[in-house]
C-alpha positions as CSV (number, residue, x, y, z in Angstrom):
1,W,0.0,0.0,0.0
2,V,1.4,3.4,-1.0
3,L,-0.2,6.8,-0.3
4,D,-0.4,9.4,-3.0
5,G,1.4,12.0,-0.9
6,H,1.8,14.3,-3.9
7,K,-1.9,15.0,-3.6
8,T,-1.8,16.2,0.0
9,P,-0.6,19.5,1.4
10,N,2.9,19.9,2.8
11,P,3.0,19.4,6.6
12,I,4.6,22.0,8.9
13,G,8.0,21.1,10.2
14,S,10.3,18.2,9.6
15,T,8.9,15.1,8.0
16,Y,11.9,12.8,8.2
17,A,12.6,9.6,10.2
18,G,15.6,9.6,12.5
19,V,19.1,8.5,11.3
20,V,22.0,7.9,13.7
21,S,25.3,9.5,12.6
22,R,28.2,7.3,11.4
23,E,30.4,8.9,14.0
24,S,28.0,7.6,16.7
25,V,28.1,4.2,15.2
26,R,31.9,4.1,15.3
27,I,32.0,5.4,18.9
28,A,29.5,2.7,20.0
29,L,31.5,0.0,18.3
30,T,34.7,1.2,20.1
31,Y,32.8,1.3,23.4
32,A,31.6,-2.3,22.8
33,A,35.2,-3.5,22.0
34,L,36.7,-1.7,25.0
35,N,34.1,-3.1,27.4
36,G,33.7,-6.6,26.0
37,L,30.0,-6.0,25.1
38,D,28.0,-7.8,22.4
39,V,26.7,-6.0,19.4
40,M,23.3,-7.1,18.0
41,A,21.3,-5.9,15.1
42,A,17.7,-6.2,13.8
43,D,15.4,-4.8,11.1
44,I,11.9,-3.6,11.9
45,R,9.4,-5.2,9.4
46,N,6.9,-3.0,7.6
47,E,7.7,-0.1,9.9
48,Y,5.2,2.3,8.4
49,L,2.3,-0.2,8.5
50,Q,2.9,-0.5,12.3
51,T,2.8,3.2,12.8
52,P,-0.3,5.4,13.5
53,S,-0.7,8.3,11.1
54,S,-0.9,11.9,12.3
55,Q,-2.6,12.9,9.0
56,K,-6.2,12.8,8.1
57,D,-6.0,11.0,4.7
58,Y,-8.7,8.9,3.1
59,I,-9.5,6.8,0.1
60,I,-12.6,5.9,-1.9
61,C,-12.9,2.1,-1.6
62,G,-12.8,0.0,-4.8
63,P,-13.8,-3.6,-5.4
64,E,-10.7,-4.9,-3.6
65,F,-12.4,-3.9,-0.3
66,G,-15.4,-6.0,-1.1
67,L,-18.3,-5.2,-3.3
68,E,-20.4,-4.1,-0.3
69,N,-17.8,-1.3,0.4
70,V,-17.3,0.0,-3.2
71,G,-17.7,3.8,-3.2
72,R,-17.4,4.2,0.6
73,V,-15.0,6.6,2.2
74,A,-12.3,4.9,4.4
75,L,-10.0,6.8,6.8
76,I,-6.3,5.8,6.5
77,T,-5.0,5.2,10.1
78,R,-1.5,4.0,9.3
79,A,1.5,5.9,8.1
80,L,1.7,4.4,4.6
81,Y,4.7,4.7,2.3
82,G,4.2,7.8,0.2
83,G,2.7,9.9,3.0
84,K,4.6,13.1,3.5
85,S,4.6,12.7,7.3
86,A,5.2,8.9,7.4
87,G,8.9,9.2,8.3
88,K,8.2,11.6,11.2
89,D,5.2,9.5,12.4
90,F,7.4,6.4,12.5
91,R,10.2,8.1,14.3
92,N,7.8,9.6,17.0
93,H,6.2,6.1,17.4
94,L,9.6,4.4,17.9
95,R,10.8,7.2,20.2
96,S,7.7,6.7,22.4
97,C,8.6,3.0,22.5
98,M,12.1,3.7,23.6
99,R,11.0,6.0,26.4
100,H,8.5,3.3,27.5
101,L,11.5,0.9,27.8
102,D,13.2,3.6,30.1
103,F,15.9,4.5,27.5
104,K,16.9,8.1,27.3
105,S,17.9,9.9,24.1
106,C,21.5,11.2,24.0
107,L,21.9,15.0,23.8
108,A,24.7,14.7,21.3
109,D,22.8,12.4,19.0
110,P,19.0,12.0,19.5
111,D,19.0,8.7,17.7
112,V,21.4,7.1,20.3
113,W,19.4,5.8,23.3
114,M,21.0,4.8,26.6
115,L,20.1,3.0,29.8
116,P,22.1,2.3,33.0
117,A,22.4,-1.5,33.5
118,L,24.3,-4.1,35.4
119,R,26.6,-6.8,34.1
120,P,26.2,-10.4,35.3
121,D,29.0,-9.8,37.8
122,G,27.2,-6.7,39.2
123,S,29.3,-4.0,37.7
124,E,27.6,-1.0,36.2
125,Y,27.7,0.0,32.5
126,Y,25.4,1.6,29.9
127,E,23.3,-0.2,27.3
128,Y,23.0,1.6,24.0
129,V,20.4,1.4,21.2
130,L,21.2,3.1,17.9
131,L,18.4,3.8,15.5
132,Y,18.7,4.4,11.7
133,T,15.1,4.5,10.6
134,D,14.1,0.8,10.9
135,D,17.6,-0.5,11.4
136,V,18.4,-1.2,15.1
137,L,21.9,-1.7,16.6
138,V,22.2,-2.7,20.3
139,V,25.3,-2.6,22.4
140,S,24.7,-4.7,25.6
141,T,25.4,-8.0,27.4
142,N,21.8,-9.0,26.5
143,G,21.2,-7.5,23.1
144,A,18.9,-10.3,21.9
145,Q,16.6,-9.8,25.0
146,I,16.4,-6.0,24.3
147,L,15.4,-6.7,20.7
148,R,13.0,-9.6,21.2
149,E,11.4,-8.8,24.6
150,G,11.8,-5.0,24.5
151,I,11.4,-3.5,21.0
152,G,10.0,-6.7,19.7
153,R,7.0,-6.4,22.0
154,Y,5.8,-3.3,20.2
155,F,7.2,-3.8,16.6
156,D,7.4,-6.8,14.4
157,L,11.1,-7.6,13.8
158,K,12.5,-9.6,11.0
159,E,13.6,-12.7,12.9
160,E,16.3,-13.6,10.3
161,S,17.9,-10.2,10.9
162,I,18.4,-10.6,14.6
163,G,22.0,-11.3,15.5
164,P,25.6,-9.9,15.2
165,P,25.5,-7.4,12.4
166,K,27.0,-8.2,9.0
167,I,25.9,-5.1,7.2
168,Y,24.9,-1.8,8.8
169,L,24.3,1.5,7.0
170,G,25.3,-0.1,3.8
171,G,28.8,-1.1,5.0
172,H,30.2,-4.5,5.9
173,M,30.8,-5.2,9.6
174,R,32.7,-7.9,11.3
175,E,34.4,-8.6,14.6
176,V,38.1,-9.0,14.2
177,E,41.1,-9.9,16.5
178,L,44.1,-7.6,16.2
179,E,47.7,-8.7,16.4
180,N,47.8,-7.9,20.1
181,G,44.8,-10.2,20.8
182,V,42.4,-7.3,21.3
183,K,39.0,-7.8,19.6
184,A,37.5,-4.9,17.7
185,W,34.8,-4.2,15.1
186,A,35.7,-3.5,11.5
187,F,33.5,-1.3,9.3
188,S,34.3,-1.3,5.5
189,S,32.9,0.2,2.3
190,L,33.6,-3.0,0.3
191,Q,30.0,-3.3,-0.9
192,Y,29.9,0.3,-2.1
193,V,33.2,-0.1,-4.0
194,Q,32.1,-3.4,-5.6
195,E,28.9,-1.8,-6.9
196,A,30.7,1.3,-8.1
197,V,33.1,-1.0,-10.1
198,K,30.2,-2.9,-11.6
199,N,28.4,0.3,-12.6
200,V,31.6,1.6,-14.4
201,E,32.0,-1.8,-16.2
202,R,28.4,-1.7,-17.3
203,Y,28.8,1.9,-18.5
204,L,31.9,1.0,-20.5
205,D,30.2,-2.0,-22.1
206,L,27.4,0.3,-23.3
207,T,29.8,2.8,-24.8
């Protein structure tokens, strides 16, 4: 389902979903490596279909809604793709979920969320959740629990996406061990470079 947003008036204010900065991602990965914390990722499925709409949009029902409803007016209650405020509605809905889970937004980057927590040995540390629209990255000793029992209670997550991240923000990610035995996270642009090379090769073939 896609909304004909070009037929609706422009909303007042920002209409975009939140995106965490790459600098915040690098800092979070460094924090995880220095403190021996796990990094888990997940994708939210059909994020706009799970989000209440702040707009008053409607459609005239066709036969796909049942012959008894043809010609009736139906109010659209979900922030469908194509809606001019869909990104903002999803972000606000996800932010309310994070606050309900007692996470607080970081002043330096509002799409970084933090929560004081305890390790299994009783020591204190901070759990972090980084949000890039529908891509979630968790730094914690129990990242899977935060995803499945926390965010997963309010949003449908892609089960196959839950686990240590392989790709995030379009870049390849992997945990590596340095020569001194220290474990760290590597973040590369390999995928972008490969696609760029393929595009150049296709262009040269056409010319």
